[in-house]
C-alpha positions as CSV (number, residue, x, y, z in Angstrom):
1,X,49.6,-8.1,42.3
2,X,47.9,-5.4,40.3
3,X,44.7,-6.0,38.2
4,X,46.7,-5.4,35.1
5,X,49.2,-8.1,36.0
6,X,46.5,-10.5,36.9
7,X,44.9,-9.9,33.5
8,X,48.3,-10.6,31.9
9,X,48.7,-13.8,33.8
10,X,45.2,-14.9,32.8
11,X,46.2,-14.3,29.2
12,X,49.3,-16.4,29.7
13,X,47.3,-19.2,31.3
14,X,44.9,-19.2,28.4
15,X,47.8,-19.7,26.0
16,X,47.8,-16.3,24.4
17,X,50.9,-16.3,22.2
18,X,51.0,-12.6,21.9
19,X,51.0,-12.2,25.7
20,X,53.9,-14.7,25.9
21,X,55.9,-12.8,23.3
22,X,55.2,-9.5,25.0
23,X,56.3,-10.7,28.4
24,X,59.4,-12.4,27.0
25,X,60.5,-9.2,25.1
26,X,59.7,-6.9,28.1
27,X,61.7,-9.0,30.6
28,X,64.4,-10.5,28.4
29,X,67.1,-7.8,29.2
30,X,66.6,-8.3,33.0
31,X,66.7,-12.1,32.6
32,X,69.8,-11.9,30.5
33,X,71.7,-9.7,33.0
34,X,70.9,-12.2,35.8
35,X,71.8,-15.2,33.7
36,X,75.0,-13.6,32.5
37,X,76.0,-12.7,36.1
38,X,75.9,-16.4,37.0
39,X,76.9,-18.3,33.9
40,X,79.1,-17.7,30.8
41,X,77.8,-15.5,28.0
42,X,77.9,-18.5,25.7
43,X,75.1,-20.3,27.6
44,X,73.1,-17.4,29.0
45,X,70.5,-17.6,26.3
46,X,70.2,-21.3,26.7
47,X,69.7,-20.8,30.4
48,X,67.0,-18.2,29.7
49,X,65.2,-20.6,27.3
50,X,65.3,-23.4,29.9
51,X,64.0,-21.1,32.6
52,X,61.3,-19.8,30.3
53,X,60.0,-23.4,29.7
54,X,60.1,-24.0,33.5
55,X,58.2,-20.7,34.1
56,X,55.5,-21.7,31.6
57,X,55.0,-25.0,33.3
58,X,55.0,-23.4,36.7
59,X,52.7,-20.5,35.8
60,X,49.4,-22.3,37.0
61,X,51.0,-22.4,40.5
62,X,52.1,-18.7,40.5
63,X,50.5,-17.2,43.6
64,X,51.3,-13.6,43.1
65,X,53.4,-13.2,46.2
66,X,55.9,-11.2,44.1
67,X,55.7,-9.4,40.8
68,X,55.7,-11.5,37.7
69,X,59.1,-10.0,36.8
70,X,60.6,-10.9,40.2
71,X,59.2,-14.4,39.9
72,X,60.6,-14.9,36.4
73,X,64.0,-13.5,37.4
74,X,64.1,-15.9,40.4
75,X,63.5,-18.9,38.0
76,X,66.2,-17.7,35.7
77,X,68.6,-17.3,38.7
78,X,67.8,-20.8,39.9
79,X,68.2,-22.3,36.5
80,X,71.5,-20.4,36.0
81,X,72.9,-21.5,39.4
82,X,72.0,-25.1,38.7
83,X,73.6,-24.9,35.3
84,X,76.7,-23.2,36.7
85,X,77.1,-25.9,39.3
86,X,76.8,-28.6,36.7
87,X,79.3,-26.9,34.3
88,X,81.9,-26.2,37.0
89,X,81.3,-29.1,39.3
90,X,81.2,-26.5,42.0
91,X,80.9,-27.1,45.7
92,X,77.9,-25.8,47.6
93,X,77.1,-22.1,48.2
94,X,78.8,-20.1,50.9
95,X,77.7,-20.6,54.4
96,X,77.4,-17.0,55.7
97,X,77.5,-17.1,59.5
98,X,79.5,-14.0,60.2
99,X,78.1,-10.5,60.6
100,X,78.8,-7.4,58.5
101,X,82.2,-5.8,59.5
102,X,82.4,-2.2,58.6
103,X,85.0,-1.1,56.1
104,X,85.9,2.6,55.6
105,X,85.9,2.1,51.8
106,X,82.2,1.5,51.6
107,X,79.1,3.1,53.0
108,X,76.1,1.4,54.7
109,X,74.6,0.6,51.3
110,X,77.8,-1.0,50.1
111,X,78.7,1.7,47.6
112,X,82.2,2.9,47.2
113,X,82.8,6.0,49.4
114,X,85.6,7.2,47.1
115,X,86.2,5.4,43.7
116,X,89.6,4.0,43.1
117,X,92.0,6.5,41.6
118,X,93.0,6.3,38.0
119,X,96.4,4.8,37.9
120,X,97.3,4.6,34.3
121,X,97.5,7.2,31.5
122,X,95.9,6.9,28.1
123,X,99.3,6.1,26.5
124,X,99.6,2.8,24.5
125,X,101.5,1.3,27.4
126,X,98.9,2.5,29.9
127,X,96.0,1.1,27.8
128,X,97.8,-2.2,27.4
129,X,98.3,-2.4,31.2
130,X,94.6,-1.6,31.6
131,X,93.6,-4.4,29.3
132,X,95.9,-6.8,31.1
133,X,94.4,-5.7,34.4
134,X,90.9,-6.3,33.1
135,X,91.7,-9.8,32.1
136,X,93.3,-10.4,35.5
137,X,90.2,-9.1,37.3
138,X,87.9,-11.2,35.1
139,X,90.0,-14.3,35.9
140,X,90.0,-13.6,39.7
141,X,86.3,-12.7,39.8
142,X,85.5,-16.1,38.2
143,X,87.3,-17.7,41.1
144,X,85.2,-16.0,43.8
145,X,82.6,-18.1,45.6
146,X,79.4,-18.4,43.6
147,X,77.4,-15.9,45.8
148,X,80.2,-13.4,45.9
149,X,80.7,-13.5,42.2
150,X,77.0,-13.1,41.4
151,X,76.5,-10.4,44.0
152,X,79.3,-8.4,42.6
153,X,78.2,-8.7,39.0
154,X,74.5,-8.0,39.8
155,X,75.3,-5.0,42.0
156,X,77.7,-3.6,39.4
157,X,75.7,-3.8,36.2
158,X,72.2,-5.1,36.5
159,X,70.3,-2.1,37.8
160,X,68.6,-4.4,40.3
161,X,67.9,-3.1,43.8
162,X,69.6,-4.6,46.9
163,X,66.2,-6.3,47.8
164,X,66.0,-7.9,44.3
165,X,69.5,-9.2,44.6
166,X,68.8,-10.6,48.1
167,X,65.8,-12.4,46.6
168,X,67.8,-13.9,43.8
169,X,70.6,-15.1,46.1
170,X,68.2,-16.0,49.0
171,X,70.3,-14.0,51.5
172,X,69.5,-11.2,54.0
173,X,70.6,-7.6,53.3
174,X,73.4,-7.9,55.9
175,X,74.7,-11.1,54.3
176,X,74.6,-9.4,50.9
177,X,76.7,-6.6,52.2
178,X,79.2,-9.2,53.6
179,X,79.3,-10.9,50.1
180,X,79.9,-7.5,48.4
181,X,82.6,-6.5,51.0
182,X,84.5,-9.8,50.5
183,X,84.3,-9.6,46.7
184,X,85.3,-6.0,46.5
185,X,88.1,-6.6,48.9
186,X,89.4,-9.3,46.7
187,X,89.2,-7.0,43.7
188,X,91.2,-4.3,45.5
189,X,93.9,-6.8,46.5
190,X,94.2,-7.9,42.8
191,X,94.5,-4.3,41.7
192,X,97.1,-3.5,44.4
193,X,99.1,-6.5,43.5
194,X,99.0,-5.7,39.8
195,X,100.0,-2.1,40.4
196,X,103.0,-3.2,42.5
197,X,104.2,-6.1,40.4
198,X,102.6,-5.8,37.0
199,X,101.5,-9.4,37.4
200,X,98.2,-11.1,37.9
């Protein structure tokens, strides 16, 4: 922990309202991305507010083993997971026992080696098909296991590093690659099926 961060934490502990507002504004976007990757947009802000209250209560116990940002994001992720399980009556998280199996479509950092080819034109019909595919993908992504869904969303749009995502999901880098592989494989199958049949 840097001296500057320690000073900020001291301000927070002393109840400095300006410090609270500054931290909230600075980290809100990152907290929202994480919350939105786990729960529906309609309750993302509610999750952030609950997590923020939890963070304020837990702040005296913050030991500085990670950055303040990482600590806050972890609290948001935990709150979001708890809320998602409650909302969906979901079963427990994936048990990840198998090792990473290589796939020629992805590199060792789980990035696409070659992006999927464009398969529709910008005609009205093509755009309509693209919109239908988007809805189909969203529906199927919501049916992935919790860790697969969150890993896919965070890796695709959050700007977080692999290490940060591992910290949020409490998995190893190799297990994160397995999650991403499974999720992306499902996405590709949905796309292939849609291209062949025009159905979700």
